[in-house]
C-alpha positions in Angstrom: -46.0 1.1 -55.9 -44.4 3.9 -53.8 -40.9 5.3 -54.5 -39.8 3.8 -51.2 -41.1 0.4 -52.3 -39.2 0.7 -55.6 -36.0 1.6 -53.7 -36.4 -1.4 -51.4 -37.1 -3.7 -54.4 -34.1 -2.4 -56.3 -31.8 -2.8 -53.3 -33.1 -6.4 -52.7 -32.6 -7.1 -56.4 -29.0 -6.0 -56.4 -28.3 -8.0 -53.2 -29.8 -11.1 -54.8 -27.9 -10.6 -58.0 -24.6 -10.0 -56.2 -25.1 -13.2 -54.2 -26.0 -15.2 -57.3 -22.9 -13.8 -59.2 -20.6 -14.8 -56.3 -22.1 -18.3 -56.1 -21.6 -18.7 -59.8 -18.0 -17.5 -59.7 -17.2 -19.9 -56.9 -18.7 -22.8 -58.8 -16.7 -21.9 -61.9 -13.5 -21.6 -59.9 -14.1 -25.0 -58.4 -14.6 -26.5 -61.9 -11.4 -24.8 -63.1 -9.4 -26.2 -60.2 -10.6 -29.7 -60.9 -8.7 -29.6 -64.2 -5.2 -31.2 -63.9 -2.4 -28.7 -64.0 -0.4 -28.5 -67.2 2.8 -29.9 -65.9 4.6 -30.9 -69.1 8.1 -29.5 -68.9 8.1 -28.2 -65.3 9.3 -24.8 -66.6 7.8 -21.4 -67.3 6.8 -22.8 -70.7 4.0 -24.7 -69.0 2.2 -21.4 -68.2 -0.8 -20.9 -70.5 -2.5 -17.9 -68.9 -1.5 -14.9 -66.8 -4.3 -13.3 -64.7 -3.9 -9.8 -63.4 -6.0 -9.0 -60.4 -6.2 -5.2 -60.1 -8.0 -4.0 -56.9 -9.5 -0.6 -56.4 -7.6 1.1 -53.5 -6.6 -2.2 -52.1 -3.0 -3.5 -52.5 -2.3 -7.2 -53.0 -0.9 -7.5 -49.5 -3.9 -6.0 -47.8 -6.0 -9.1 -48.8 -3.4 -11.7 -49.7 -0.2 -10.9 -47.8 -0.6 -13.9 -45.5 -1.7 -16.4 -48.1 0.5 -19.5 -48.3 3.0 -19.5 -51.1 3.0 -15.8 -52.0 5.7 -13.3 -51.6 4.0 -11.7 -48.7 5.2 -10.1 -45.5 8.0 -12.6 -45.1 9.5 -11.9 -48.5 13.3 -12.3 -48.0 13.9 -10.2 -51.1 11.7 -7.3 -50.1 13.0 -3.9 -51.2 14.9 -2.0 -48.5 14.1 1.4 -47.2 16.3 3.7 -45.1 15.1 3.7 -41.5 16.3 6.8 -39.6 18.3 6.2 -36.4 16.7 7.0 -33.1 19.6 9.1 -31.9 21.6 11.3 -34.2 21.8 11.5 -38.0 22.0 8.5 -40.3 19.8 5.6 -41.3 20.0 1.8 -41.6 18.5 -0.4 -44.4 15.4 -2.4 -43.4 12.6 -4.2 -45.3 10.0 -1.9 -46.7 7.4 -3.4 -44.3 9.1 -1.7 -41.3 7.6 1.7 -42.1 8.7 4.7 -39.9 5.7 5.5 -37.7 6.1 9.3 -37.7 5.7 11.7 -34.7 1.9 11.7 -34.6 1.5 8.0 -34.6 4.2 7.6 -31.9 2.4 10.2 -29.7 -0.9 8.3 -30.1 0.8 5.0 -29.2 0.6 3.5 -32.7 4.1 2.3 -33.0 6.6 -0.3 -31.8 10.4 -0.5 -31.7 11.8 -2.0 -34.9 13.3 -4.9 -32.9 9.9 -5.7 -31.2 8.9 -9.4 -31.1 10.1 -11.1 -34.3 10.4 -8.0 -36.4 14.2 -8.4 -36.3 14.8 -4.7 -37.0 17.7 -2.6 -35.6 17.5 -1.6 -31.9 18.7 1.9 -32.7 16.1 2.7 -35.3 13.1 4.9 -34.9 9.7 3.4 -34.0 7.9 1.7 -36.8 4.4 0.4 -37.8 4.8 -3.0 -39.4 1.9 -4.8 -41.1 -0.8 -5.8 -38.6 -4.2 -7.4 -38.4 -6.8 -5.5 -36.4 -7.9 -7.7 -33.6 -11.7 -8.3 -34.2 -12.3 -8.7 -30.5 -11.0 -5.2 -29.9 -13.6 -3.9 -32.4 -16.4 -5.7 -30.7 -16.2 -8.3 -28.0 -16.9 -11.8 -29.4 -16.2 -10.7 -33.0 -13.9 -13.1 -34.8 -13.9 -11.7 -38.4 -13.3 -8.3 -39.9 -15.1 -9.1 -43.1 -18.1 -6.8 -42.5 -16.3 -4.2 -40.3 -16.0 -0.6 -41.5 -12.5 0.7 -41.7 -11.6 4.3 -42.2 -10.0 4.9 -45.6 -6.7 6.5 -46.3 -6.3 9.9 -48.0 -6.6 10.1 -51.8 -5.2 13.5 -52.4 -2.4 14.1 -54.9 -0.3 15.8 -52.2 -0.9 13.2 -49.6 -0.2 10.2 -51.9 3.0 11.7 -53.2 4.2 12.6 -49.7 3.7 9.0 -48.6 5.5 7.8 -51.8 8.3 10.2 -51.0 9.9 10.4 -54.4 10.2 6.7 -54.7 11.5 6.0 -51.2 8.2 4.4 -50.0 8.9 5.2 -46.4 6.2 7.6 -45.4 3.0 5.6 -45.7 1.7 5.4 -42.1 3.2 8.8 -41.3 1.0 10.4 -44.0 -1.8 8.0 -44.4 -2.3 6.9 -40.8 -1.6 3.5 -39.2 -4.6 1.8 -40.9 -2.5 2.0 -44.1 -0.4 -0.9 -42.7 -3.4 -3.2 -41.8 -4.2 -6.4 -43.5 -6.9 -9.0 -43.6 -6.7 -12.8 -43.4 -8.8 -15.5 -45.0 -11.2 -15.4 -42.1 -11.9 -11.8 -42.8 -12.7 -12.1 -46.5 -16.2 -13.2 -46.8 -16.0 -13.1 -50.6 -14.1 -16.4 -50.5 -13.9 -16.6 -54.3 -11.4 -13.8 -54.2 -9.2 -15.8 -51.9 -9.6 -19.0 -53.9 -8.3 -17.6 -57.1 -4.7 -17.1 -56.0 -4.6 -19.7 -53.2 -5.5 -22.6 -55.5 -3.7 -21.6 -58.6 0.0 -21.2 -59.4 1.9 -19.1 -56.8 1.2 -15.5 -57.7 3.7 -12.7 -57.9 2.7 -9.3 -56.7 2.8 -5.6 -57.4 2.7 -3.9 -54.0 1.6 -0.5 -53.1 -0.2 1.2 -50.3 -1.9 3.6 -52.6 -2.6 4.6 -56.2 0.7 3.6 -57.8 -0.6 0.0 -58.1 -2.5 0.8 -61.3 0.4 2.7 -62.8 2.8 -0.1 -62.0 0.7 -2.7 -63.8 0.4 -0.6 -66.9 4.1 0.4 -67.2 5.4 -3.0 -65.9 7.4 -1.6 -63.0 7.0 -2.6 -59.4 5.1 -0.1 -57.2 7.0 -0.6 -54.0 8.3 -3.7 -52.2 8.9 -5.9 -55.2 
């Protein structure tokens, strides 16, 4: 057997094993969800297990920010950031999701006024980039899912990440990581449906939000990474 044949066989083997593992995971999740909930006292004492889902370079909101029941983009208690005013010095508090776009993104047309549509931001604030889903049809006519679409990654440098973090202000993510840092996916985009089923069919999950590396640090030290 040639080396090329071995590579093809190995690739095929990994694909089959991956599909088999996913099918098994989905079946096990379905079995678990069939078990009646432990609703004895109706309090936190009913909780028997806590599952931590830690994603590599993917914040919770990127995949699950629109899932029903979670503290997603409509979180009324989202941490506030200080949005600079459009004219003159000063700032005004806004939800962390209304990230200042930055000069480059504004020049390239990747921004909207903070009071655009239903954003409900201040009319006198600088332009922002709120969370958004990339329109599949704009990627390729007729496409209705982003699940297999390549997206450019954000920077992983120490300097870039800390510039976006901005000493804990969390207000420079799109300005330093590009507009794609504020994108998210929906259920239609996530082909590995088992990932979606875990939080959507279990107790309402809470989140540790971050648009970069601090997610892992936050889970370990027990402090929220950004919005909550």
